[in-house]
N, C-alpha and C positions, 0 to 999 in steps of 0.2 A: 530182529532175530529173537526167537524164544529161548529162554534159558530155564534151567531147572535146578532147584535146591532141595536137598532132603535133610530132614531133621529127625533125630531120635528123641522121642518124648515118652519116657518110660511110665509116667503117671497115668496115661490114658487107659481106661479099663472098660468103658461102656459107650453106648450110643450117644448118651448125653455129652460125654467127653468129646466125642467125635464132632458133634454138632457145634459145641462151644468153640473148639479149635478152628473148624472150618469157617464159622461165622466171623471170628475175630481176624483170622488171617486173610479172609476174603475181602476185608475192608482196606487192606494195605494197598497203597498206590502201586500200580504195575502188575499186580497179581491177576492172572487170567484164570487159574484153576488151582484148587486145593484138593489133594487126595489123602485121606487118613486111613491107614491100615492098622487096625487094633491088634491084630495077631503079631505083627512085627514091631508095633509101636513106632511106625514111621509116618512122618508127614512129608508129602512130596508137593512142592509148590512150583508152578510153572507160570511164566510171564515174560514181559518185555524187559523191563528194568527192575530187577529184584534187589531190594535192600535187605540184606541178611539181618542187620541189626533191628530193622523195623519189624521183620517177621518174627524174630525171637521175642521182641517186645510184645507183639500181638499174642503169641503163644502164652507168654507170661500173664498178659491181661486176661486170657481165658482161664488162668489158674493153674498152669502147668509149667514145668521147667524143662528146657532143652538140655539133654545130656550131651555135653560138648564132645 
């Protein structure tokens, strides 16, 4: 079963930000797709077995903080 998680990442401002976040989050086990909306600052992640902590860590690795 696919599940979906959404994260608010206020620091994203440009296409490079988007690519960095998509690249890092895309490497997390279980992630099938990553959608970044720069206007709303939302990162939507879909996949089979999503590990919230691992996704937050990947966003952090890309240089951004998740707004809890």
